matplotlib code that plots the C-alpha trace (Angstrom):
import matplotlib.pyplot as plt

x = [-104.8, -105.2, -108.9, -109.2, -112.3, -114.2, -117.7, -119.9, -122.9, -125.0, -125.4, -122.6, -122.7, -119.4, -118.3, -116.8, -120.1, -123.7, -125.5, -127.2, -128.7, -128.9, -126.8, -123.2, -120.7, -117.4, -115.3, -113.3, -110.1, -107.6, -104.4, -102.4, -99.3, -99.1, -96.4, -95.6, -98.9, -101.2, -104.8, -107.1, -110.4, -113.0, -116.3, -118.5, -120.7, -123.6, -126.4, -128.9, -131.8, -132.2, -128.5, -128.6, -131.5, -129.6, -126.8, -129.1, -130.9, -127.6, -127.8, -124.8, -121.8, -119.1, -115.6, -112.2, -109.4, -106.0, -102.8, -99.1, -97.3, -93.8, -94.5, -96.8, -99.6, -103.3, -106.3, -110.0, -112.0, -115.8, -118.4, -122.1, -121.9, -120.8, -117.8, -114.8, -111.6, -108.8, -105.4, -102.6, -99.2, -96.3, -94.4, -97.2, -97.0, -94.3, -94.2, -97.3, -100.6, -103.6, -107.1, -110.3, -113.9, -116.6, -120.1, -120.7, -123.5, -123.3, -125.7, -127.6, -129.9, -132.8, -134.5, -132.3, -133.4, -133.2, -135.4, -132.3, -131.0, -130.4, -133.5, -131.6, -132.3, -136.0, -137.9, -134.7, -134.0, -130.7, -129.9, -126.7, -124.4, -122.8, -119.7, -121.1, -119.8, -122.6, -120.6, -117.0, -115.5, -112.4, -109.1, -106.8, -103.0, -100.9, -97.2, -95.5, -92.0, -90.8, -90.4, -87.0, -85.3, -81.9, -82.0, -78.9, -76.4, -75.4, -75.4, -79.0, -80.4, -78.8, -79.4, -77.3, -79.1, -78.1, -79.3, -79.6, -77.3, -73.5, -73.6, -71.7, -74.2, -74.3, -75.2, -78.9, -80.2, -83.8, -85.0, -88.7, -88.4, -87.6, -84.0, -82.0, -81.5, -78.3, -78.4, -75.3, -74.8, -73.8, -70.0, -70.0, -72.4, -70.1, -67.0, -68.9, -69.6, -66.0, -64.6, -67.3, -65.9, -62.2, -62.4, -65.5, -64.2, -63.0, -66.4, -68.2, -66.1, -66.8, -70.3, -72.2, -70.8, -71.8, -75.2, -75.8, -74.8, -77.4, -80.0, -79.4, -79.7, -83.1, -84.1, -83.2, -85.5, -88.4, -88.1, -91.5, -91.4, -89.0, -89.7, -91.8, -89.2, -87.1, -83.8, -84.8, -85.6, -82.3, -80.6, -82.6, -81.2, -77.7, -77.9, -79.4, -76.1, -74.6, -77.5, -78.7, -82.2, -82.6, -85.0, -85.3, -83.2, -80.3, -80.3, -80.5, -77.6, -75.2, -74.0, -74.9, -71.2, -71.0, -74.1, -73.0, -69.6, -71.2, -73.3, -70.4, -67.9, -65.4, -65.4, -62.7, -60.1, -60.9, -60.6, -57.3, -55.9, -57.0, -55.6, -52.3, -52.3, -52.9, -50.0, -47.7, -48.7, -48.1, -44.6, -43.7, -44.8, -42.5]
y = [-77.1, -80.5, -81.3, -82.3, -83.4, -80.6, -79.8, -77.4, -75.4, -76.7, -80.0, -80.9, -83.7, -85.5, -89.1, -88.2, -87.4, -88.7, -85.4, -86.9, -90.3, -91.9, -89.1, -88.7, -86.3, -86.9, -86.0, -88.0, -86.1, -86.8, -84.8, -85.2, -83.5, -81.7, -79.4, -76.8, -77.3, -79.8, -80.5, -81.3, -83.0, -83.2, -85.0, -84.1, -86.9, -85.6, -87.8, -85.5, -84.0, -80.9, -79.9, -80.5, -78.1, -75.4, -75.7, -75.6, -72.5, -70.7, -70.7, -73.0, -74.2, -76.8, -75.7, -77.2, -76.0, -76.6, -76.1, -76.8, -76.0, -76.3, -73.5, -71.6, -71.8, -71.8, -71.7, -71.8, -73.0, -72.8, -74.7, -74.8, -78.1, -81.5, -81.5, -79.1, -78.9, -76.7, -75.9, -75.3, -73.8, -76.1, -73.3, -73.2, -76.8, -78.7, -81.8, -82.6, -81.2, -81.2, -81.0, -81.0, -80.6, -78.7, -77.5, -74.0, -71.4, -68.6, -66.4, -66.2, -69.2, -68.7, -71.5, -74.2, -77.8, -81.1, -84.2, -86.4, -84.9, -87.1, -87.3, -85.2, -82.2, -82.8, -79.4, -77.4, -74.8, -72.9, -69.5, -69.9, -67.1, -66.8, -69.1, -71.6, -75.2, -77.6, -80.7, -81.9, -84.5, -86.6, -84.7, -86.2, -85.9, -85.9, -85.6, -83.8, -82.8, -79.9, -80.6, -80.2, -78.9, -80.1, -80.4, -82.5, -79.7, -78.5, -74.7, -75.0, -75.7, -72.8, -69.0, -66.6, -63.4, -60.2, -59.3, -55.6, -55.2, -54.6, -56.1, -59.4, -62.2, -66.0, -67.3, -67.9, -71.0, -71.5, -74.8, -74.2, -72.9, -74.4, -73.4, -73.6, -69.9, -68.7, -65.3, -63.2, -59.7, -56.9, -57.3, -61.1, -60.9, -58.6, -60.7, -63.8, -62.3, -61.0, -64.5, -66.9, -67.2, -67.5, -69.5, -71.5, -74.7, -72.9, -71.2, -74.5, -76.1, -73.5, -72.3, -74.8, -77.9, -77.0, -75.8, -79.3, -80.9, -78.7, -79.7, -83.4, -83.0, -81.5, -84.2, -86.8, -85.1, -84.6, -86.4, -85.8, -82.1, -81.4, -84.0, -81.7, -78.9, -78.6, -78.8, -82.1, -83.5, -82.3, -84.3, -87.3, -87.0, -86.6, -89.8, -91.7, -91.2, -93.4, -95.9, -94.7, -93.8, -90.7, -92.2, -92.5, -95.7, -93.9, -90.8, -93.1, -95.3, -92.4, -89.4, -86.0, -85.4, -88.5, -87.6, -84.0, -85.2, -87.7, -84.9, -82.5, -85.2, -84.6, -80.8, -80.5, -82.3, -79.9, -76.9, -77.9, -78.6, -75.1, -73.5, -75.2, -74.0, -70.5, -70.5, -72.0, -69.2, -66.6, -67.9, -67.9, -64.3, -63.4]
z = [8.2, 9.8, 10.6, 14.2, 16.1, 17.8, 19.0, 17.1, 18.5, 15.6, 13.7, 11.3, 8.8, 9.6, 10.0, 13.4, 15.0, 15.0, 14.3, 11.2, 10.4, 6.9, 5.5, 4.3, 2.7, 1.1, -1.9, -4.5, -5.3, -8.0, -8.3, -11.6, -12.8, -16.2, -17.5, -14.9, -13.1, -11.3, -12.1, -9.2, -10.0, -7.2, -7.2, -4.2, -2.9, -0.7, 0.5, 2.2, 0.2, 2.3, 2.3, -1.5, -1.7, 0.2, -2.3, -5.3, -3.9, -3.5, 0.3, 0.7, -1.4, -1.6, -0.4, -1.0, 1.4, -0.2, 1.8, 1.1, 4.4, 3.0, 0.5, 2.8, 0.2, 0.9, -1.4, -1.0, -4.0, -4.1, -6.2, -6.6, -8.7, -7.5, -9.8, -9.7, -11.7, -10.4, -12.0, -9.6, -10.5, -9.9, -8.0, -5.3, -4.3, -2.5, -0.3, 1.6, 0.1, 2.4, 0.8, 2.8, 1.5, 3.3, 2.8, 4.2, 4.2, 1.7, 3.6, 6.9, 7.2, 9.7, 11.5, 10.0, 10.6, 8.8, 8.7, 9.0, 12.2, 15.2, 17.5, 20.1, 17.8, 17.6, 17.9, 17.8, 15.0, 14.4, 13.1, 11.0, 10.0, 6.6, 6.4, 8.9, 8.4, 7.5, 6.5, 6.6, 4.3, 4.8, 4.7, 2.0, 1.8, -1.4, -1.8, -4.7, -5.7, -7.8, -11.5, -13.2, -10.1, -9.0, -5.2, -4.9, -4.5, -1.0, -1.8, -3.1, 0.4, 2.3, 2.3, 4.3, 5.4, 7.2, 10.7, 10.9, 13.9, 14.4, 17.8, 18.3, 18.2, 17.7, 14.3, 14.0, 12.2, 11.0, 9.7, 9.2, 5.6, 2.2, 2.6, 5.8, 6.8, 8.4, 10.0, 10.5, 11.9, 9.5, 9.9, 9.6, 6.7, 4.7, 5.5, 4.4, 1.0, 0.6, 1.1, 0.0, -3.6, -2.9, 0.4, -0.1, 1.4, 4.5, 4.9, 4.3, 7.1, 9.8, 8.8, 6.6, 8.2, 11.8, 10.5, 9.0, 12.2, 14.0, 11.3, 11.8, 15.6, 15.1, 12.6, 15.2, 17.7, 15.4, 12.1, 10.7, 11.3, 8.5, 5.8, 3.6, 3.3, 0.2, 2.0, 3.5, 0.1, -1.2, 1.6, 0.6, -2.9, -1.7, 0.4, -2.5, -4.4, -1.7, -1.9, 1.5, 2.6, 4.8, 7.3, 11.0, 11.1, 9.4, 11.6, 14.7, 13.6, 12.7, 14.6, 13.3, 12.6, 10.5, 8.5, 7.9, 6.7, 4.4, 2.8, 2.3, 1.4, 4.2, 4.4, 7.1, 4.8, 2.0, 4.2, 5.7, 2.2, 1.1, 4.2, 3.6, -0.1, 1.0, 3.4, 0.7, -1.7, 1.0, 1.8, -2.0, -2.3, 0.7]

ax = plt.figure().add_subplot(projection="3d")
ax.plot(x, y, z, "-o")
ax.set_aspect("equal")
plt.show()
């Protein structure tokens, strides 16, 4: 959840507006890695006596919204105190982690006002519903990688799944996931698994290789859209083996065909060699 500017029908303490004077709200956040988990420490800093009173009286509370888009993980943590420690499982976090602090009401608040409101609100009271945002802190972004996970192997970044149809259909490729997903109809899916072990290089050449070309074409069009996914991080590791950085300059300077061949170490040559070996064995059997 990226916090974007918007107008509220009630005053909100936020550095993007002037609803309050001589007041502020923010949060110091520290994210550290431990074994198989992350520890998040938050210190809420509120400078407004009447909002502090609402929290102490149990009418409002601090909120941390935690989101990891690449792993589709979201968490809301609440606190009545100005310090909060949260333990997060390593498996839940990947890539960009977005953390934003709020103050929200815990119950209906009748005739809300505040002596530090902008003079535009003089003489105006507000009836606030439960869950109403009272203050917004600065959104903070962290980046994390999986611990003890080998992402540098090509098979680790693909998953082939079955589309429940026998109708002829083009291969479907989905990039907005931690693995690149390849969808095949029932017949193609069954044939894939019958041959994937014995003819892996051939299948790589006609299925995985074109899929990688497609992925690099999409990366060229929208680089930042994919950088948090696990498959992208795997590609980064593969290129580092060649002392190359997978960045916008690299994808702009090379064709998608070249990049895909680099990752798969010349898949066409391997496939042609295996096809030739298969024909030789067939002729010997005859």
